C-alpha positions as semicolon CSV with decimal commas, in nm:
position;residue;x (nm);y (nm);z (nm)
1;X;5,174;18,675;7,000
2;X;5,506;18,575;7,162
3;X;5,384;18,717;7,494
4;X;5,063;18,515;7,475
5;X;5,259;18,201;7,385
6;X;5,496;18,260;7,679
7;X;5,206;18,302;7,920
8;X;5,040;17,984;7,794
9;X;5,368;17,795;7,821
10;X;5,421;17,921;8,174
11;X;5,073;17,822;8,281
12;X;5,111;17,481;8,117
13;X;5,433;17,425;8,312
14;X;5,257;17,540;8,627
15;X;4,993;17,270;8,582
16;X;5,264;17,011;8,510
17;X;5,461;17,118;8,815
18;X;5,159;17,086;9,042
19;X;5,093;16,742;8,896
20;X;5,454;16,643;8,952
21;X;5,460;16,747;9,314
22;X;5,129;16,569;9,380
23;X;5,183;16,250;9,181
24;X;5,278;15,939;9,382
25;X;5,652;15,891;9,330
26;X;5,653;15,510;9,340
27;X;5,947;15,564;9,577
28;X;6,115;15,688;9,256
29;X;6,197;15,341;9,119
30;X;6,129;15,236;8,760
31;X;6,170;14,859;8,739
32;X;6,281;14,656;8,438
33;X;6,179;14,291;8,408
34;X;6,068;14,037;8,148
35;X;5,749;13,884;8,016
36;X;5,898;13,544;8,102
37;X;6,240;13,388;8,163
38;X;6,248;13,193;7,838
39;X;6,477;13,255;7,541
40;X;6,353;13,540;7,319
41;X;6,091;13,661;7,565
42;X;6,052;14,038;7,565
43;X;6,183;14,269;7,833
44;X;5,928;14,504;7,993
45;X;5,910;14,807;8,217
46;X;5,737;14,621;8,500
47;X;5,578;14,930;8,654
48;X;5,615;15,152;8,350
49;X;5,245;15,234;8,324
50;X;5,275;15,446;8,638
51;X;5,560;15,653;8,488
52;X;5,443;15,677;8,126
53;X;5,370;16,020;7,979
54;X;5,009;15,923;7,902
55;X;4,950;15,839;8,270
56;X;4,995;16,204;8,369
57;X;5,315;16,131;8,561
58;X;5,575;16,409;8,549
59;X;5,922;16,379;8,704
60;X;6,016;16,716;8,860
61;X;6,371;16,844;8,806
62;X;6,478;17,100;9,066
63;X;6,746;17,363;9,001
64;X;7,070;17,303;9,194
65;X;7,244;17,617;9,321
66;X;7,556;17,444;9,455
67;X;7,741;17,115;9,450
68;X;7,788;16,863;9,174
69;X;7,489;16,977;8,967
70;X;7,524;17,352;9,028
71;X;7,323;17,549;8,774
72;X;7,150;17,241;8,635
73;X;6,797;17,106;8,675
74;X;6,827;16,751;8,809
75;X;6,634;16,449;8,936
76;X;6,592;16,071;8,923
77;X;6,407;15,838;8,911
78;X;6,617;15,533;9,001
79;X;6,613;15,265;8,730
80;X;6,639;14,908;8,860
81;X;6,667;14,556;8,718
82;X;6,440;14,313;8,899
83;X;6,590;14,001;9,051
84;X;6,527;13,672;8,872
85;X;6,357;13,561;9,195
86;X;6,093;13,836;9,167
87;X;5,765;13,792;8,985
88;X;5,832;13,939;8,643
89;X;6,208;13,912;8,686
90;X;6,438;13,844;8,388
91;X;6,628;13,522;8,325
92;X;6,950;13,420;8,498
93;X;7,250;13,526;8,292
94;X;7,081;13,825;8,132
95;X;7,223;14,177;8,177
96;X;6,975;14,463;8,160
97;X;7,075;14,798;8,012
98;X;6,858;15,108;7,969
99;X;6,874;15,293;7,640
100;X;6,764;15,650;7,567
101;X;6,621;15,657;7,215
102;X;6,474;16,009;7,192
103;X;6,474;16,341;7,378
104;X;6,221;16,616;7,305
105;X;6,232;16,949;7,486
106;X;6,324;17,318;7,462
107;X;6,541;17,392;7,159
108;X;6,910;17,406;7,243
109;X;6,884;17,229;7,578
110;X;7,120;16,949;7,680
111;X;6,974;16,645;7,859
112;X;7,244;16,448;8,044
113;X;7,295;16,134;8,248
114;X;7,535;16,114;8,544
115;X;7,678;15,803;8,705
116;X;7,660;15,783;9,084
117;X;7,968;15,884;9,281
118;X;7,977;15,540;9,445
119;X;7,997;15,386;9,097
120;X;8,287;15,608;8,992
121;X;8,092;15,906;8,855
122;X;8,291;16,228;8,835
123;X;8,226;16,600;8,796
124;X;8,077;16,572;8,448
125;X;7,800;16,362;8,293
126;X;7,865;16,031;8,119
127;X;7,675;16,158;7,814
128;X;7,475;16,462;7,702
129;X;7,204;16,475;7,435
130;X;7,086;16,782;7,245
131;X;6,706;16,798;7,244
132;X;6,526;16,700;6,929
133;X;6,722;16,381;6,870
134;X;6,550;16,059;6,769
135;X;6,686;15,717;6,681
136;X;6,944;15,759;6,954
137;X;7,136;15,495;7,147
138;X;7,270;15,625;7,478
139;X;7,297;15,341;7,729
140;X;7,354;15,287;8,101
141;X;7,362;14,958;8,290
142;X;7,076;14,856;8,518
143;X;7,215;14,517;8,625
144;X;7,494;14,534;8,882
145;X;7,814;14,383;8,741
146;X;7,979;14,404;9,083
147;X;7,731;14,139;9,204
148;X;7,811;13,907;8,913
149;X;7,530;14,012;8,679
150;X;7,600;13,917;8,320
151;X;7,774;13,590;8,406
152;X;7,592;13,274;8,292
153;X;7,353;13,155;8,561
154;X;7,387;13,469;8,775
155;X;7,111;13,703;8,890
156;X;7,069;14,013;8,666
157;X;6,955;14,220;8,965
158;X;7,063;14,582;8,993
159;X;6,958;14,866;9,225
160;X;7,213;15,147;9,187
161;X;7,150;15,479;9,360
162;X;7,312;15,820;9,314
163;X;7,254;15,848;8,940
164;X;7,086;16,161;8,805
165;X;6,942;16,316;8,494
166;X;7,014;16,684;8,437
167;X;6,915;16,948;8,187
168;X;7,032;17,298;8,112
169;X;6,703;17,477;8,045
170;X;6,365;17,520;8,210
171;X;6,075;17,347;8,039
172;X;5,903;17,019;7,963
173;X;6,100;16,720;7,830
174;X;5,970;16,390;7,695
175;X;6,232;16,115;7,692
176;X;6,200;15,773;7,530
177;X;6,353;15,478;7,718
178;X;6,374;15,110;7,637
179;X;6,552;14,824;7,810
180;X;6,792;14,581;7,640
181;X;6,958;14,255;7,734
182;X;7,325;14,310;7,648
183;X;7,442;13,969;7,772
184;X;7,596;13,699;7,552
185;X;7,441;13,409;7,742
186;X;7,155;13,336;7,505
187;X;7,131;13,110;7,201
188;X;7,431;13,145;6,972
189;X;7,613;13,376;7,211
190;X;7,350;13,649;7,183
191;X;7,110;13,796;7,438
192;X;6,845;13,592;7,616
193;X;6,574;13,858;7,598
194;X;6,436;14,080;7,324
195;X;6,430;14,458;7,370
196;X;6,132;14,620;7,542
197;X;5,889;14,863;7,385
198;X;5,979;15,231;7,426
199;X;5,848;15,404;7,737
200;X;5,801;15,781;7,706
201;X;5,838;15,976;8,030
202;X;5,784;16,346;8,103
203;X;6,031;16,557;8,301
204;X;5,950;16,913;8,414
205;X;6,251;17,137;8,478
206;X;6,120;17,420;8,693
207;X;6,275;17,578;9,004
208;X;6,124;17,417;9,315
209;X;5,850;17,650;9,439
210;X;5,780;17,773;9,790
211;X;5,445;17,700;9,953
212;X;5,322;18,044;9,851
213;X;5,443;17,996;9,496
214;X;5,261;17,664;9,477
215;X;4,942;17,838;9,588
216;X;4,989;18,094;9,311
217;X;5,060;17,822;9,058
218;X;4,746;17,643;9,169
219;X;4,536;17,951;9,096
220;X;4,709;17,996;8,761
221;X;4,665;17,630;8,677
222;X;4,296;17,641;8,762
223;X;4,249;17,946;8,542
224;X;4,438;17,778;8,257
225;X;4,228;17,463;8,280
226;X;3,904;17,663;8,280
227;X;4,020;17,854;7,972
228;X;4,103;17,523;7,800
229;X;3,751;17,393;7,866
230;X;3,596;17,713;7,725
231;X;3,796;17,703;7,401
C-alpha cells in the first residue's frame, strides 16, 4: 500500500511540476493593492487570481546545490506593493505587509522566508515555519521604508528583489498569505486599510528536471490523468 501511495504521490508531483514549468509566471510578481484609497477599504491581492491554488498555478522550487540556499528547495515569487498612483493602488501613508497565516506540506518540513542580501539578509532565514501550522502570523514588509513608505502622505510603493522562500523537503506545499496595513496613519492612529482575504498558493519542491526527465514526467503525468478519469 505504501508503494502504491508513493507512486501516486510521485505522479501527482510530476503533473504539478509540468504545470509549474508551463504556467505563465506573471514575471513572478504578486501585487498587493486596495479596493479603494478610502479609510477602512480592504486590501487586495491585485493579481492574486493568477497565483491562487484553485487557478492551477504552482510555484516551482528548485534544489540549490551550492551558495546561500545550498541543500534547500527555493524560489520566489516577488511580492510587491502597488504605488498609490497605480490603478488599484493603496492610500498614501499606508504601509503594506505580507503575512503568512498557514503552511501545509510534507510532515516535518520547514518552510522559510529569507530577506534579500541588498536589504541586509544574512546566511539564515528571517523565520522558519514547521508545516501543519494554522493561525500563524509571520510577516515581511512589502512597502519600501527606505523610500519613505509608512510616513503620512507618502507612497506605500515597494518592489524589493532578492527575497526567497525555501523548504527542506520535496513535495507540494500550500501556503496562505494575506496583506495588512501596518501603518498608524489612519483614523485614531490605526491603519488606513483593512486586511485582505487569505490567498492560498501552491509551491512544488522538486529538483529541476532535464529535458529528457520532463519528457518522462509528461508520459507519467498523462498516464496518471488517464487513470484518474477511469476511476
